[in-house]
N, C-alpha and C positions, 0 to 999 in steps of 0.2 A: 672268908671274903675279901680281896683288895679294894681299898676303899676309891671312891669315883674320882678321876682326873680333875684337878683343882680348880682349872681353865672352864667346867660346864656348871650353865646355871641352873639353878634349884631343881627345877624340869628334869635336866640331864642326868641330874645326879638320883634322882628316882628312877628316871631309865638306866641308868647302870646297876641299881639293884635288882630291879625286875630282869635287866638281862641274865645277872648271874644267876638267879632261880630260873631261868630258863633252862628247856632242854636242847640236845644236840640237834642240830650242826646250827650254830650261831655265832655272830658278829658283832663289833662292836664298833664304828669308826667317829674320830675327833678331828676336828680343824682347831687350828691356832687361831683362828678369828670367833670360837666359840661355839660353830656348829657341832652337830653329831646325829650319828645315825646308827640304828642296829637293827638287824636280821635275826631272827630266832627260827625254830623247826623248818630248816632248810633242808634240802635230800644231802647235798654234800659241804662240807667245809669251804671248798672254792667258792659255790653258788653262795654261801654264809656272806663271805670277803666282800664278793661284788655287789651283791643286794646290799651292804651296809655301806661302800662307798657311795653308792647311788641314793639312799635314802640319806645320806649325810648335807648332799646338794651344794658342796663347796667345792673351790677347786683345790684348796690345800689339805682337803682329806686324808687322814690315815688311819687305817685300820691299827687298832688297839690290841686286840683280841680277841683271839679263835678257839669256840669250843673251852674257853675259860683258859686259855694259854695266852702269856702276852707275847707279842708281837714287836721285833726288836725294830 
């Protein structure tokens, strides 16, 4: 299991652990300003990416991982 991004608050680190244990299709997005969002159990990886960005609710959100694969 990959470590949670250092920029996440404690609640975000717990949500990162929950995300990693969830079933596909899933995505986790983070913001440089401390925001984050994740979505799991989506129909496709693309839907998971879009939903995670929307859940992050910050202009600078970027997808960190999709289906447990890091996004460069």
